[in-house]
N, C-alpha and C positions, 0 to 999 in steps of 0.2 A: 504494500500500500504506500508506495513512494510519494504519491501526490497528495495523500491524506494524512496529516499529522496525527499522531497518537492522541494528542489532546482533544481532538474533535470528538472522541468517543467516550469522554468522561461523563458520568452521570451523578446526579445529586444523591441517589440511593444506589450504592454499589453492592448492596447485599445480593446474594444469589437470587435470580429471578424466581426460582422455585418457591422461595419464601414469600415474595411479593404476590405471586399468583396462586397461592395455595387455596385461597377462597375464590369462588367465581366472581368475575367482574361484570357487573350489570350495566355500567355506563356505556352509552352509545355515542361514539365519536362522530357519527354522521347524523345530520338531521333526517327526519323521516322522508322528506321529499328527495333529498340527495340520495338516500339509500334506495328509494324506488327507482330513481333515474339510473343509478349505477347498476342495479339488478337488471334493468331493462336493456342496458348497453352491453353487459358482460357476455351474453351469448354471441354477439357479433365479434367481440374482441377475442374470445376463446375458440371460436369456430365450432366444430362438431367433434369434440374429443371423446374417446372411450374412457380414459382414465385421467383424472385431474388431481393435482396436488394443491390443496388450500393451505398456504403457508402462514403460520402464526394465527391459526384459526381460533375462534371462540364460539360463544353460544349463538351468535347471529351469523347468517351466511349472506354473502353478497354475490353468489354465483348465478342467481336468477333461474331461468328455466332450462339451463344446460342439462341435457339428459346424459349423465355419465356416472361412473363410479368415482366417488370423491373420497380421497384420503385427506383427513384433516389433521394437520400437525400443529399442536399447541402446547400450552403449559398446564392446563387444568382438564382432567379427564371428565369431570362432571359437566363442564361447559361443552366439550366436544360431543359427549353423549346426548346432550340436549339439543344440539344443532341438527335440525331435521334433514339437512342436505349431506351430512357427513355419514358415509357408509363405513369407513374404517378410521377410527380415532387412533392417533399416535401421540403420546406424550414425549416431547423432546425439547431440550433447551438449546436453541441455536447459539446462544452466547457462551455456552459452556463447552459444547461439543461441535467442532467444525464440520464433521462429516455427517451428511444426511443418511438416515438408516434405510436407504433404498438402493436397489441395483441400478446400474447404468441403463439409461433409456427406458425407464419404467413408466413414464407418463407422457401424455399427448398435449398437456397444457398445465400451466401453474399460475396461481394468482396470490397476491399478498395485498390485503386491503387495510388501510389505516393502522399499519404496524411497522412499516419500514423504519420509522423514526426511533425504534428501540433496538435496532441491530447494532451490536458493538464490533462485529467482524463482517461487515456487509459485503466486501469484495469476495471474501472466501465463501460466504453464503450464496451469493449470486453465482459464483463459479460452480458450486455444488448443485444449484438448481439447473444450471446448464448441463451438468453431467447426467442428472436423472431424467432430463427431458430428451425425447427423440429429436433428432435434427429436423429443423423446420417448425418446431412446436413453439407456441407463444408463451411468454411470461409477462403477466400484466400486474403492474404495481400501481395502486391508487392510494391517494392520501389527501388530507385537507389540513387546515391550520390547527386543529384540536389535538391535544396530546395529554398523556399523564406525565406531567413535568418531572416528577421524581425519577422516572425511568427513561425519558427521552435523552438522547445524546446532546452534548453541548453544542455541536455544530447545528443541530436542529433548533434548540431552544433560543440560540442567539441570532437567528437569521429569519428571512421572510420567505414568501412563497416562491419567488424567482430563484432564490438561493437553494431552497429545498429541491426545486426542479433540477438545478445544475448538479446538486450533490447526488441525487438518485441516478441521473444520467451518467455521472462519473462511475458509480457502482457498476452499471451495465458495461461501460467501456473498459474499465480496469479489470473486470473479470475475464475479459477475452473470450467470453462464451456466447455473445449475442451480436446480432446484426439487425439492420433495418429498424432502428429505433424510431418510434413515433410518440409525439407528445400531444395531448389534447386536454382542454379544460372544460368542465361542465359547471354551469351556474344554475342552482336550483331556484325556484321561485321564492324560497325563504332565505336566500342570500348565502347559502353554503356553497363554496367553490371546491370542487374535487378535481385534482390533477391526476391524469392517467398517463403512465408511461409504459409502452409496450415494446418488447424486444422479441426477436425470433432466435431460437437456439441454433447455433452453427454446428456443422459437422466437425467433430473433434479432429485436431491435427495429429497425424500419425507421429509417433515418437521416433 
């Protein structure tokens, strides 16, 4: 992570995430209208996948009407089991273990919604997402201005929407796993802006 200083990823609460998320989190970081818009848009962004990885998932799903087997990776089993769109719940701390617990090319699409601001090893995580996706598969990252400030990284807390967009774009680029980046913004009627960045997994380079 040569272009991203280590200080960027400091957090107010540096306790293990497993302690912070040991109880279900009910707070919704998206407004109801923004959530409906994102759910309506997600099928177009993800295409028609058979297997989807919902990264840093919780009790609410943003996947919309996508008809696929969804693996939800998150920090609280109760939340994942209550998520009606999650078929396979997986409890896994991305900030503690760099490697995702899946085989290469296991998924046809991946998404991460309103959670990228909590990644402390984002380039490695994005690289891992690229590994578990089949070449040509999309990875969709969506976020807005809201956050749990104790767990958001310093680079997120200290910057604005444009800087957030540049930061996440850098994650995609520095991972070396994605191409064809697209950025779009959605403004809901109640004033909640959601930024969506989409990349396509590249064919791994032969060693």
